[in-house]
Backbone as CSV, one residue per row, in Angstrom:
resi,resn,N_x,N_y,N_z,CA_x,CA_y,CA_z,C_x,C_y,C_z
1,UNK,17.070,31.098,-1.895,17.418,29.861,-1.100,17.617,29.815,-0.312
2,UNK,17.398,29.000,0.637,17.831,27.909,1.734,19.188,28.201,1.821
3,UNK,19.553,28.848,3.153,21.210,28.934,2.808,21.938,27.839,4.122
4,UNK,21.293,27.159,5.070,21.913,26.359,5.610,21.569,25.215,5.521
5,UNK,21.722,24.103,5.203,21.451,23.004,4.916,22.123,21.809,5.768
6,UNK,20.993,21.235,7.430,21.591,20.365,7.700,21.464,18.703,7.027
7,UNK,22.479,17.606,6.723,22.562,16.672,6.388,21.993,15.479,7.761
8,UNK,21.746,14.803,8.064,21.407,13.739,8.452,22.017,12.579,8.121
9,UNK,23.785,12.298,8.199,23.864,10.582,7.477,25.097,11.074,6.399
10,UNK,26.248,11.659,6.398,27.389,11.619,6.090,28.067,10.656,5.746
11,UNK,27.435,9.853,4.779,27.825,8.428,4.442,27.833,8.429,2.934
12,UNK,27.840,7.295,1.782,28.034,7.257,0.153,27.160,8.368,0.210
13,UNK,26.208,8.754,0.082,25.800,10.053,-0.794,25.852,10.981,0.178
14,UNK,25.720,10.770,1.478,25.736,12.374,2.123,27.251,12.762,1.832
15,UNK,27.503,12.056,2.187,29.136,13.258,1.786,29.604,13.598,0.827
16,UNK,29.434,13.503,-0.704,29.241,14.439,-1.775,28.028,14.618,-2.104
17,UNK,27.162,14.352,-1.505,26.194,15.911,-1.315,26.221,17.132,-1.067
18,UNK,27.008,16.667,0.660,27.427,17.946,1.226,28.723,18.694,0.541
19,UNK,29.627,18.311,-0.422,30.625,18.613,-0.866,29.988,19.608,-2.277
20,UNK,28.680,18.926,-2.878,28.290,19.621,-3.827,27.165,20.751,-3.336
21,UNK,26.810,20.901,-2.640,25.837,21.826,-2.019,27.249,22.969,-1.478
22,UNK,27.568,22.714,-0.867,29.000,23.828,-0.692,29.682,24.907,-1.768
23,UNK,29.637,23.466,-2.771,29.717,24.262,-3.953,28.923,25.204,-4.561
24,UNK,27.579,24.952,-4.055,26.357,26.182,-4.993,26.664,27.045,-3.944
25,UNK,27.072,27.163,-2.896,26.918,28.374,-2.077,26.217,27.968,-0.940
26,UNK,25.704,27.177,-0.141,24.972,26.665,0.580,25.915,26.291,1.645
27,UNK,25.622,26.553,3.152,26.159,26.360,4.418,25.511,25.085,4.679
28,UNK,26.445,24.031,4.847,26.118,23.047,5.240,27.025,22.668,6.620
29,UNK,25.898,21.333,6.883,26.360,20.928,8.217,25.833,19.357,7.887
30,UNK,26.607,18.356,9.019,25.773,17.159,8.812,26.390,15.846,10.224
31,UNK,25.819,14.871,10.334,26.183,14.097,11.310,26.728,12.561,10.698
32,UNK,27.517,12.030,11.811,27.886,10.929,11.760,27.309,10.414,12.905
33,UNK,27.752,8.646,13.255,27.785,8.445,14.739,28.418,8.013,15.321
34,UNK,29.642,9.144,15.305,30.575,9.248,16.301,31.313,10.268,15.993
35,UNK,32.300,10.334,17.333,33.264,11.600,17.383,34.024,11.381,16.580
36,UNK,34.832,10.326,16.347,36.054,10.087,15.981,35.733,10.807,14.185
37,UNK,34.951,9.846,13.683,34.447,10.020,12.354,34.076,11.424,12.263
38,UNK,32.992,12.060,13.015,33.051,13.553,12.903,34.457,14.333,12.658
39,UNK,35.307,13.830,13.406,36.555,14.766,13.738,37.373,14.884,12.319
40,UNK,37.097,13.484,11.511,37.598,13.534,10.432,37.311,13.822,9.659
41,UNK,36.044,14.094,9.040,35.218,14.490,8.260,35.441,16.016,8.499
42,UNK,35.654,16.961,9.645,36.080,18.014,10.216,37.369,18.524,9.825
43,UNK,38.238,17.920,9.715,39.234,17.911,9.208,39.266,18.239,7.481
44,UNK,38.779,17.636,6.832,38.337,17.743,5.606,37.069,18.816,5.235
45,UNK,37.027,19.366,6.011,36.588,20.994,5.517,34.758,20.324,5.495
46,UNK,34.218,19.555,6.097,32.814,19.509,6.197,32.523,18.992,8.091
47,UNK,31.392,20.356,7.903,31.366,20.785,9.531,29.816,19.566,9.901
48,UNK,30.892,18.660,10.494,29.817,17.256,11.010,29.949,17.719,12.511
49,UNK,28.399,16.612,12.997,28.493,16.565,14.377,28.481,15.089,14.743
50,UNK,28.342,14.409,15.603,27.972,13.118,16.057,26.844,13.227,16.444
51,UNK,26.086,12.425,16.219,24.906,11.918,16.187,24.352,10.667,16.553
52,UNK,23.550,10.552,17.660,23.574,8.600,17.043,21.812,8.079,17.520
53,UNK,20.977,7.751,16.685,19.927,7.237,16.798,19.465,6.373,17.648
54,UNK,19.216,5.739,18.465,18.399,4.391,18.846,16.845,4.634,19.563
55,UNK,16.298,2.694,19.754,15.257,2.944,20.379,14.863,3.544,21.271
56,UNK,15.715,3.913,22.101,15.304,4.393,23.451,15.601,6.297,23.241
57,UNK,16.666,6.959,22.265,16.031,8.581,22.284,17.278,8.733,21.621
58,UNK,17.745,9.555,21.266,18.736,10.564,20.029,19.931,11.196,21.093
59,UNK,20.562,10.432,20.949,21.997,11.466,21.466,23.297,11.946,20.879
60,UNK,24.136,13.169,21.404,24.926,13.599,20.703,24.881,14.906,20.663
61,UNK,24.967,15.137,19.336,24.930,17.570,19.199,24.045,17.442,18.276
62,UNK,22.586,16.480,18.772,21.563,17.091,17.846,21.445,18.697,17.255
63,UNK,21.232,19.001,18.479,21.142,20.632,18.959,21.724,21.471,18.202
64,UNK,23.264,20.982,18.012,23.886,21.601,16.918,23.961,21.539,15.560
65,UNK,23.279,20.369,15.389,23.445,20.048,13.811,22.034,20.881,13.087
66,UNK,21.281,20.973,13.811,19.729,21.351,13.930,19.044,23.196,14.215
67,UNK,19.940,23.356,14.852,19.869,25.021,15.027,20.509,26.074,13.326
68,UNK,19.654,26.615,13.633,19.883,27.566,12.266,19.794,26.538,11.108
69,UNK,19.173,25.790,10.764,19.376,25.236,9.468,17.915,25.768,8.553
70,UNK,17.899,25.780,7.730,16.713,26.105,7.346,16.260,24.847,6.610
71,UNK,17.076,24.153,5.773,15.992,23.027,5.770,17.402,21.472,5.991
72,UNK,16.195,19.949,6.559,17.170,18.991,7.137,17.107,17.937,6.054
73,UNK,18.095,17.530,5.325,17.842,16.487,4.732,18.294,14.749,5.271
74,UNK,17.225,14.209,5.191,17.425,12.763,6.166,17.676,11.691,5.577
75,UNK,18.742,11.243,5.536,19.688,10.256,5.267,20.233,9.327,5.522
76,UNK,19.078,8.677,6.581,19.841,7.234,7.926,19.263,6.293,7.056
77,UNK,20.021,5.350,7.028,19.612,4.321,6.856,18.933,3.441,7.854
78,UNK,17.953,3.074,6.837,17.096,1.663,8.257,17.691,0.645,8.891
79,UNK,18.461,0.411,7.997,19.050,-0.964,8.348,17.819,-1.851,8.912
80,UNK,17.060,-2.266,8.372,15.997,-3.253,8.093,16.301,-4.364,7.383
81,UNK,17.618,-4.776,6.259,17.209,-5.346,5.635,17.608,-7.036,5.713
82,UNK,18.264,-6.696,7.425,18.944,-8.112,8.201,17.984,-9.095,8.574
83,UNK,16.639,-8.166,8.661,15.608,-8.776,10.163,15.977,-8.847,10.814
84,UNK,16.307,-7.939,11.714,17.526,-8.257,13.525,16.341,-7.414,13.817
85,UNK,15.172,-7.313,13.604,13.994,-6.180,14.652,14.239,-5.710,14.879
86,UNK,15.002,-4.428,14.568,15.304,-3.040,14.826,13.660,-2.145,14.578
87,UNK,13.316,-1.278,15.824,12.444,-0.502,15.615,12.818,0.890,14.831
88,UNK,13.095,0.918,13.154,13.176,2.514,12.636,12.083,3.043,12.948
89,UNK,11.046,2.875,13.537,9.933,4.001,13.713,10.189,4.215,14.690
90,UNK,10.411,3.727,16.114,10.817,3.884,17.192,12.173,5.155,17.332
91,UNK,13.465,5.397,16.473,14.496,5.766,16.101,13.823,6.908,15.758
92,UNK,13.293,7.059,14.651,13.160,7.998,13.733,11.904,9.038,14.540
93,UNK,11.032,8.738,15.401,9.988,9.365,16.094,10.381,10.091,17.337
94,UNK,11.682,9.121,17.908,12.606,10.454,18.862,13.548,11.316,17.663
95,UNK,13.631,11.090,16.867,14.658,12.096,15.854,13.700,13.099,15.337
96,UNK,12.226,12.900,15.137,11.107,13.581,14.934,10.867,14.789,16.295
97,UNK,10.949,14.504,17.186,10.363,15.168,18.717,11.447,16.064,18.625
98,UNK,13.287,15.192,18.466,13.825,16.669,18.470,13.655,17.897,17.098
99,UNK,13.806,17.506,15.924,13.494,18.591,15.114,12.316,19.239,15.352
100,UNK,11.388,19.152,16.092,10.341,19.827,15.925,10.499,20.824,17.236
101,UNK,11.398,20.399,18.077,11.612,21.096,19.298,12.636,22.524,18.410
102,UNK,12.881,22.337,17.366,13.818,23.445,16.474,13.285,24.591,15.959
103,UNK,13.937,25.394,14.918,13.414,26.802,13.702,13.640,25.906,12.424
104,UNK,13.699,24.394,12.180,13.445,23.701,10.785,12.219,23.794,10.396
105,UNK,11.735,24.342,9.070,10.592,24.142,8.450,10.464,23.626,7.348
106,UNK,11.957,23.396,7.011,11.914,21.912,6.049,12.210,20.646,6.070
107,UNK,12.126,19.894,5.186,13.047,18.412,5.346,12.576,17.143,4.398
108,UNK,13.383,16.820,3.845,13.952,16.057,2.727,13.641,14.770,3.420
109,UNK,13.373,13.915,3.370,13.428,12.603,4.072,13.394,11.684,2.820
110,UNK,14.458,11.136,3.129,15.037,9.833,1.649,14.489,8.728,2.225
111,UNK,13.387,8.055,1.578,13.304,6.784,1.699,13.326,5.929,0.274
112,UNK,12.638,4.969,0.189,13.016,3.789,-0.930,11.973,3.398,-1.943
113,UNK,12.408,3.062,-2.744,11.146,2.384,-3.434,10.269,1.164,-3.167
114,UNK,11.017,0.307,-1.563,10.696,-0.841,-1.261,9.397,-0.612,-0.859
115,UNK,8.988,0.578,-0.735,7.604,0.296,0.046,6.702,-0.053,-0.962
116,UNK,6.839,-0.003,-2.458,5.367,-0.820,-2.986,5.934,-2.198,-3.344
117,UNK,5.015,-3.312,-3.089,5.101,-4.455,-3.278,5.674,-4.909,-4.543
118,UNK,6.256,-5.981,-4.870,7.038,-6.506,-5.718,6.208,-6.712,-6.976
119,UNK,4.479,-6.789,-6.423,3.386,-7.433,-7.479,2.916,-6.111,-7.668
120,UNK,3.164,-5.127,-7.490,2.076,-3.781,-7.576,2.066,-3.207,-9.211
121,UNK,2.684,-4.137,-10.115,2.995,-3.515,-11.606,4.058,-1.731,-11.713
122,UNK,3.266,-2.002,-12.044,3.836,0.055,-12.859,3.177,0.675,-11.808
123,UNK,4.364,1.976,-10.877,3.257,2.244,-9.923,4.149,4.012,-10.524
124,UNK,3.509,5.037,-9.654,3.628,6.113,-9.780,3.494,6.749,-8.834
125,UNK,3.918,7.692,-8.423,3.758,8.719,-7.065,1.567,8.578,-6.629
126,UNK,1.465,8.600,-7.675,-0.606,8.702,-7.481,-0.514,7.328,-6.910
127,UNK,0.105,5.708,-6.607,-0.204,4.804,-6.534,-0.130,4.640,-5.100
128,UNK,-1.063,4.065,-4.218,-0.329,3.668,-2.646,0.002,2.424,-2.618
129,UNK,1.200,2.618,-1.923,2.230,1.599,-1.596,1.165,0.566,-0.721
130,UNK,1.692,-0.738,-1.267,1.082,-2.164,-1.017,2.266,-2.671,-0.207
131,UNK,2.394,-2.441,1.592,3.644,-3.339,2.255,3.005,-4.260,2.043
132,UNK,4.615,-5.146,1.742,4.257,-6.927,2.230,5.351,-7.306,3.142
133,UNK,6.229,-6.864,3.225,7.296,-6.834,4.450,7.438,-5.845,5.401
134,UNK,7.913,-6.065,6.662,8.209,-5.643,7.814,8.542,-4.289,7.529
135,UNK,9.756,-4.243,6.871,10.554,-3.058,6.836,9.847,-2.115,5.618
136,UNK,9.127,-2.434,4.905,8.152,-1.822,3.684,7.258,-1.219,4.872
137,UNK,7.168,-2.041,5.602,5.735,-1.464,6.762,6.295,-0.166,7.271
138,UNK,7.748,-0.348,8.042,8.074,0.786,8.789,8.636,2.240,7.775
139,UNK,8.920,2.045,7.284,9.522,2.986,5.661,8.025,3.858,5.910
140,UNK,7.093,3.187,5.736,5.692,4.223,5.436,5.032,4.883,6.415
141,UNK,5.422,3.965,7.968,4.861,4.973,9.140,6.281,5.921,9.300
142,UNK,7.132,5.896,8.918,7.534,7.470,9.162,7.676,8.127,7.838
143,UNK,7.054,7.572,6.947,6.750,8.465,5.829,5.663,9.443,6.961
144,UNK,5.134,9.147,6.727,4.058,8.703,7.532,4.187,10.228,8.643
145,UNK,4.813,10.140,9.590,5.120,10.577,10.849,5.503,11.822,10.569
146,UNK,6.631,12.063,8.995,6.780,13.052,9.112,6.226,13.855,7.950
147,UNK,5.557,13.281,7.100,4.603,14.382,5.918,3.457,14.392,6.840
148,UNK,3.403,13.888,7.728,1.883,14.678,8.947,2.298,15.168,9.699
149,UNK,3.788,15.928,9.521,3.960,16.997,11.330,3.409,18.248,10.447
150,UNK,2.981,18.903,11.774,2.659,20.532,11.257,3.429,21.169,11.526
151,UNK,5.022,20.880,12.161,5.758,22.005,12.557,6.674,22.382,11.530
152,UNK,6.913,21.199,10.189,7.181,21.983,8.978,7.153,20.970,7.722
153,UNK,7.284,21.202,6.537,7.313,20.593,6.017,8.102,20.048,5.023
154,UNK,7.202,18.519,4.692,8.064,17.871,4.154,7.996,17.088,2.883
155,UNK,9.101,16.865,1.651,8.826,15.984,0.791,9.810,14.757,1.211
156,UNK,9.493,13.884,0.733,9.607,12.338,0.458,10.251,12.070,-0.664
157,UNK,11.692,11.667,-1.035,11.849,11.254,-2.115,12.290,9.252,-1.835
158,UNK,11.878,9.168,-3.117,11.667,7.279,-3.041,12.518,6.369,-3.819
159,UNK,13.959,6.411,-3.311,14.956,6.255,-4.335,14.900,4.922,-4.637
160,UNK,15.368,4.672,-5.753,15.277,3.139,-5.954,16.601,2.416,-5.781
161,UNK,17.083,1.587,-6.041,18.250,0.655,-6.124,19.365,1.471,-6.117
162,UNK,20.472,1.712,-5.582,21.502,3.088,-5.857,22.655,2.324,-6.255
163,UNK,23.112,3.409,-6.994,24.809,2.377,-7.462,25.622,3.668,-7.825
164,UNK,26.973,3.584,-7.893,27.878,4.605,-8.635,28.962,4.287,-7.634
165,UNK,30.273,5.312,-7.731,31.273,4.918,-7.343,31.901,3.269,-7.475
166,UNK,31.988,2.748,-6.186,32.250,1.656,-5.927,31.140,0.239,-6.011
167,UNK,29.895,0.676,-5.955,29.069,0.616,-5.451,28.009,0.102,-6.710
168,UNK,28.041,-1.418,-7.397,27.279,-1.824,-8.049,26.796,-3.252,-7.795
169,UNK,25.423,-3.388,-7.843,24.241,-4.250,-7.034,24.847,-5.745,-8.128
170,UNK,25.300,-5.670,-8.850,26.067,-7.324,-9.918,26.777,-7.790,-8.869
171,UNK,28.004,-7.400,-7.777,28.512,-7.836,-7.253,28.703,-8.255,-6.067
172,UNK,26.770,-8.329,-5.578,26.420,-9.239,-4.948,25.624,-10.237,-5.512
173,UNK,25.415,-10.101,-6.415,24.901,-10.998,-7.239,25.725,-12.090,-8.451
174,UNK,27.192,-11.659,-8.422,28.223,-12.318,-9.430,27.992,-14.019,-9.194
175,UNK,27.976,-14.584,-9.379,27.906,-16.323,-9.406,26.660,-17.040,-8.902
176,UNK,26.129,-16.302,-8.296,24.884,-16.919,-7.748,24.002,-17.602,-8.532
177,UNK,23.173,-18.817,-8.611,22.963,-20.127,-8.982,20.720,-19.821,-8.911
178,UNK,20.218,-20.369,-10.191,18.490,-20.088,-9.820,18.105,-18.907,-9.004
179,UNK,18.430,-17.971,-9.108,18.041,-16.865,-9.127,16.749,-16.381,-9.191
180,UNK,15.312,-15.882,-8.802,14.316,-15.327,-9.525,14.015,-14.243,-10.028
181,UNK,12.553,-14.353,-10.526,12.444,-12.277,-11.022,13.598,-12.422,-12.093
182,UNK,14.059,-12.809,-13.178,14.744,-12.714,-13.961,13.914,-11.865,-15.001
183,UNK,12.718,-12.089,-15.055,12.063,-11.178,-16.300,11.360,-9.961,-15.621
184,UNK,12.055,-9.637,-14.319,11.719,-8.474,-13.410,11.979,-7.690,-14.310
185,UNK,12.158,-6.294,-14.048,12.820,-4.700,-14.392,13.577,-4.289,-13.414
186,UNK,14.329,-3.600,-13.540,15.261,-3.063,-12.567,14.773,-1.523,-12.627
187,UNK,15.047,-1.135,-10.948,14.563,0.384,-10.917,15.493,0.577,-10.084
188,UNK,17.106,1.438,-11.013,18.160,1.729,-10.128,18.177,3.239,-10.460
189,UNK,19.110,3.749,-9.650,19.014,5.192,-10.206,20.803,5.808,-9.327
190,UNK,21.472,6.628,-10.293,22.615,6.624,-9.910,22.758,7.965,-9.076
191,UNK,24.155,7.491,-7.943,24.401,8.699,-7.286,24.332,10.071,-7.665
192,UNK,24.820,10.342,-8.600,24.790,11.710,-9.454,23.390,12.159,-9.714
193,UNK,22.713,11.774,-10.013,21.320,11.653,-10.188,20.548,11.495,-8.740
194,UNK,20.791,10.847,-8.257,20.412,11.677,-6.451,20.522,13.268,-5.933
195,UNK,21.863,13.201,-6.357,22.894,14.218,-5.586,21.889,15.721,-6.214
196,UNK,21.799,15.166,-7.798,20.773,16.389,-8.655,19.213,16.716,-8.194
197,UNK,18.670,15.605,-8.083,17.243,15.876,-7.545,17.180,16.447,-6.720
198,UNK,17.921,16.215,-5.220,18.125,16.507,-4.035,18.163,18.423,-4.308
199,UNK,19.300,18.342,-5.043,19.975,20.068,-5.092,18.558,21.032,-5.781
200,UNK,17.410,20.022,-7.007,16.750,20.565,-7.267,15.346,20.917,-6.580
201,UNK,15.622,20.326,-5.853,14.372,20.309,-5.020,14.378,21.587,-3.631
202,UNK,15.743,22.207,-3.405,16.054,22.852,-2.595,16.032,24.098,-3.390
203,UNK,16.420,23.937,-5.233,16.887,25.140,-5.796,15.370,25.606,-6.161
204,UNK,14.304,24.203,-6.244,13.064,25.143,-6.417,11.967,25.208,-5.505
205,UNK,12.324,24.818,-4.389,11.768,25.061,-3.048,9.840,24.262,-3.228
206,UNK,10.990,22.742,-3.368,9.509,21.480,-3.940,9.250,20.730,-2.813
207,UNK,8.274,21.285,-1.760,7.944,20.597,-0.978,6.747,20.843,-0.479
208,UNK,6.363,19.454,0.570,4.805,19.157,0.500,4.963,18.032,-0.732
209,UNK,5.887,17.361,-1.782,5.645,16.534,-2.140,5.867,14.995,-2.341
210,UNK,6.081,14.193,-2.771,6.833,12.737,-3.045,7.544,12.615,-4.313
211,UNK,8.016,11.848,-4.553,9.023,11.968,-5.779,9.664,10.072,-5.687
212,UNK,8.860,9.492,-6.681,9.972,8.324,-7.211,11.069,8.614,-7.533
213,UNK,12.360,8.196,-7.464,13.285,8.437,-8.169,14.065,7.676,-8.983
214,UNK,13.256,6.785,-9.770,14.269,6.346,-10.667,14.602,5.806,-11.861
215,UNK,16.033,5.751,-12.647,15.801,5.736,-14.014,15.211,5.362,-14.685
216,UNK,15.013,6.399,-15.657,14.011,5.640,-16.494,13.752,4.324,-17.644
217,UNK,14.826,4.239,-17.277,14.995,2.690,-18.488,15.088,1.752,-17.850
218,UNK,13.867,0.300,-18.078,13.838,-0.860,-16.824,14.189,-2.000,-17.925
219,UNK,16.104,-2.425,-18.113,15.927,-3.334,-18.528,15.611,-4.709,-17.574
220,UNK,15.375,-5.853,-18.024,15.244,-7.155,-16.822,16.413,-7.340,-16.308
221,UNK,16.568,-7.839,-14.954,17.321,-8.163,-14.150,18.522,-9.016,-14.844
222,UNK,17.512,-9.953,-15.291,18.327,-10.948,-16.014,19.403,-10.562,-17.745
223,UNK,18.667,-9.428,-18.185,19.793,-8.683,-19.152,20.850,-7.702,-18.842
224,UNK,20.055,-7.289,-17.271,20.940,-6.229,-17.173,22.797,-6.804,-16.685
225,UNK,21.805,-7.201,-15.720,23.425,-8.045,-14.486,23.909,-8.956,-15.397
226,UNK,23.592,-9.387,-15.999,24.085,-10.499,-17.031,25.641,-9.406,-18.197
227,UNK,25.051,-8.232,-18.247,25.909,-7.413,-18.849,26.652,-6.784,-17.843
228,UNK,25.832,-6.737,-17.264,27.119,-5.910,-15.624,28.661,-6.674,-15.663
229,UNK,27.833,-7.759,-15.442,29.011,-8.919,-14.943,29.596,-8.967,-15.738
230,UNK,29.613,-8.965,-17.022,30.936,-9.238,-18.156,31.600,-7.982,-18.166
231,UNK,30.852,-7.116,-18.078,31.635,-5.732,-18.158,32.856,-5.754,-17.012
232,UNK,32.843,-6.030,-15.922,33.078,-5.705,-14.772,34.412,-6.900,-14.855
233,UNK,33.905,-8.298,-15.441,35.136,-9.423,-15.679,34.710,-10.337,-14.410
234,UNK,33.299,-10.583,-14.152,32.493,-11.011,-12.687,31.994,-12.359,-13.321
235,UNK,31.344,-13.254,-12.743,30.634,-14.258,-13.050,29.429,-13.788,-12.998
236,UNK,28.766,-14.136,-13.994,27.637,-13.745,-14.830,25.861,-14.425,-13.036
237,UNK,25.353,-13.808,-12.731,24.283,-14.663,-11.829,23.311,-14.959,-12.776
238,UNK,22.731,-16.579,-12.459,21.866,-17.777,-12.923,20.717,-16.923,-12.713
239,UNK,19.750,-17.130,-13.225,18.076,-17.242,-13.142,17.640,-18.255,-13.687
240,UNK,16.725,-18.785,-13.037,15.451,-19.720,-12.916,14.783,-19.345,-14.185
241,UNK,14.248,-20.624,-15.229,13.098,-19.931,-15.581,11.685,-19.675,-15.404
242,UNK,11.057,-18.558,-15.834,9.759,-18.290,-15.055,9.015,-17.835,-16.462
243,UNK,7.763,-17.688,-16.432,6.824,-17.342,-17.256,7.061,-15.531,-17.782
244,UNK,6.835,-15.513,-18.940,6.654,-14.700,-19.360,6.037,-12.757,-18.942
245,UNK,4.758,-13.657,-18.585,3.626,-12.850,-18.313,3.430,-12.387,-16.744
246,UNK,4.078,-13.067,-16.046,4.139,-12.260,-14.450,4.270,-10.955,-14.196
247,UNK,3.452,-10.647,-12.936,3.934,-8.676,-12.809,4.578,-8.597,-11.805
248,UNK,5.485,-7.584,-12.310,6.254,-7.462,-11.381,6.032,-5.252,-11.062
249,UNK,7.017,-5.282,-10.371,7.101,-3.851,-9.783,8.178,-3.345,-10.911
250,UNK,7.567,-1.697,-11.163,8.326,-1.297,-11.898,7.581,-0.144,-11.955
251,UNK,8.658,1.000,-11.238,9.039,2.579,-10.521,8.709,3.348,-11.294
252,UNK,7.553,3.835,-10.867,8.090,5.837,-12.425,7.341,6.744,-11.567
253,UNK,8.442,7.648,-12.484,7.755,9.533,-11.481,6.944,9.804,-12.276
254,UNK,5.927,10.285,-12.023,5.250,11.525,-12.737,5.857,12.913,-11.955
255,UNK,5.958,12.920,-10.900,6.477,14.688,-10.068,7.996,14.899,-10.744
256,UNK,8.474,13.989,-10.572,9.968,14.580,-11.462,10.031,15.572,-12.765
257,UNK,8.959,14.903,-13.817,9.545,15.572,-14.831,7.986,17.089,-14.571
258,UNK,7.003,17.175,-13.909,5.924,17.888,-13.522,6.071,18.737,-12.732
259,UNK,6.816,18.530,-11.672,7.309,19.269,-11.019,8.438,20.575,-11.059
260,UNK,9.405,19.501,-11.737,11.158,19.948,-11.565,11.585,19.874,-12.814
261,UNK,10.515,19.484,-14.085,10.839,19.340,-15.214,12.872,18.934,-15.023
262,UNK,12.705,17.843,-14.382,14.008,17.124,-13.836,14.478,16.127,-15.102
263,UNK,15.381,16.082,-15.724,16.169,15.187,-16.598,17.093,13.874,-16.225
264,UNK,17.249,12.978,-16.563,18.063,11.950,-15.954,19.242,11.941,-16.627
265,UNK,20.207,12.464,-16.271,22.177,12.764,-16.042,22.775,11.578,-16.899
266,UNK,22.691,9.962,-15.832,22.964,9.295,-15.731,21.958,8.010,-16.494
267,UNK,22.149,6.781,-17.044,21.631,5.647,-16.781,22.334,4.645,-16.130
268,UNK,21.333,3.814,-16.162,22.282,2.712,-14.813,23.271,1.594,-15.804
């Protein structure tokens, strides 16, 4: 098995992933965006280096992060939700250039199910994403950049909406009125399954593939978020009335079962 794993992005998912992989016997190192954050993690037993991506290039200790790494796991948030005009593709192209200068031969690129259109219906890895937003187009462009590299083999993991720990999407929706798409299915995944899936890809050497990673149960948004609001003692979100037969996005996976024989541990 690959012994040295580099994780670009030691955040909400990257930190617990690093600890999990260490417990499995891997040598793990990772990146954060500042010297201060790196120092804090190092004091807690995680080998961390400051690395920052910008549209102008890559700064920090990127060589130290990547040298001797058998596999790189990229967990860098694209920062595209707020329509800031960020050029995620430019940042990742610079990072790609740095990776290609190193001996890294395997990469796991974490992407998102938002590459699919909200009206694509049921989609698997076999379905080509239809990008309707600038953010989706940028994510697809980055996927292609890495998947097409001749210097290393890439596996792409498209996670659904993330939850776990203190992160529960209903907290952002509580009390809101006249929300749309109440009949649309949720496409969510728990952090515990994110970590387990990434670990299985490493364990089974499953590179050169695309995985949709979404829990297999898809209740409607209206049902799910109303129920979760009640569980957490929050004011439930209110959805507008809509037609029952409208097509929505439901993300499923063929490859998790076929290639990894993966069974989900947590339901949303």
